[in-house]
C-alpha positions in Angstrom: 5.3 -9.5 15.1 6.8 -6.1 14.0 4.8 -4.3 11.4 6.0 -1.6 9.1 4.1 1.4 7.9 4.5 1.5 4.1 2.8 3.8 1.6 2.6 2.2 -1.8 1.7 4.2 -4.9 1.5 3.1 -8.5 1.2 4.3 -12.0 0.0 1.5 -14.3 -0.8 2.1 -17.9 -3.1 -0.8 -18.7 -6.6 -0.8 -17.1 -6.7 -4.6 -16.5 -3.2 -4.6 -14.9 -4.1 -1.6 -12.8 -7.2 -3.5 -11.5 -4.9 -6.5 -10.6 -2.5 -4.2 -8.7 -5.4 -2.7 -6.8 -6.7 -6.1 -5.9 -3.4 -7.2 -4.4 -3.1 -4.0 -2.4 -6.7 -3.9 -1.1 -5.9 -7.2 0.7 -2.9 -5.6 2.5 -3.8 -2.0 3.2 -6.2 0.9 3.0 -6.7 2.9 -0.2 -6.2 6.6 0.6 -6.2 7.8 -3.0 -7.0 6.1 -6.3 -3.5 4.8 -6.7 -2.1 5.1 -3.1 -2.4 2.6 -0.3 -1.3 2.9 3.3 -0.2 -0.5 4.7 0.7 -1.7 8.1 2.3 -5.0 7.3 5.2 -7.3 8.4 8.4 -7.6 6.4 7.3 -11.0 5.1 4.0 -9.5 3.9 5.8 -6.6 2.3 8.1 -8.9 0.4 5.2 -11.0 -0.7 3.2 -7.9 -1.9 6.3 -6.5 -3.7 6.9 -9.9 -5.5 3.2 -10.2 -6.5 3.2 -6.6 -7.9 6.4 -7.2 -9.8 4.8 -10.2 -11.5 1.8 -8.0 -12.7 3.3 -4.8 -13.8 5.1 -4.0 -17.1 8.6 -3.1 -15.8 9.2 -0.8 -18.8 6.0 1.3 -18.7 4.6 1.0 -15.1 5.8 2.2 -11.8 5.2 1.1 -8.2 6.8 3.0 -5.3 7.2 1.9 -1.7 7.7 4.4 1.0 8.6 3.1 4.5 7.6 5.5 7.2 9.1 5.3 10.7 6.8 5.0 13.7 7.7 8.5 14.9 6.9 10.0 11.5 3.5 8.4 11.1 2.2 10.7 13.8 3.4 13.7 11.7 1.4 12.8 8.6 -0.9 15.6 7.6 -3.5 15.8 4.9 -6.2 18.1 3.7 -9.7 17.0 2.8 -11.4 13.7 3.7 -9.8 10.6 5.1 -7.8 9.3 8.1 -4.3 8.0 8.6 -4.0 4.2 8.8 -2.7 3.7 12.3 -3.9 0.3 13.4 -5.2 -2.9 12.0 -8.9 -3.4 11.9 -10.0 -5.7 14.6 -12.8 -8.2 14.1 -14.4 -9.9 17.1 -16.3 -13.1 16.4 
C-alpha cells in the first residue's frame, strides 16, 4: 500500500467547525502546529479526509490546504523549535 506524505493546514472561522476539522485530522495524522497536520496516508484515505473536511467547512469563509510532499523532499524538511517530522506510522504491538 503506497502512502503519501501530505501536510494539511486549515483556517476555519467557527470554533465548533474548527474542532470538527481537528477531530477528522487527528485520526489521520500528527498535529505539528495548532492548525497544521502531517499525514502519511494512502490515496484512498486522502480522498476520504478531503471529502469529510469539505462537508464540514464553510466554502466561502474557511480554507483547507493540502500539500503533497515527495518522498525525497520529506528528508529535507527543517524546522526550528520543538517537534519532529512525521516519518513513519506508529506501530502498536499487541
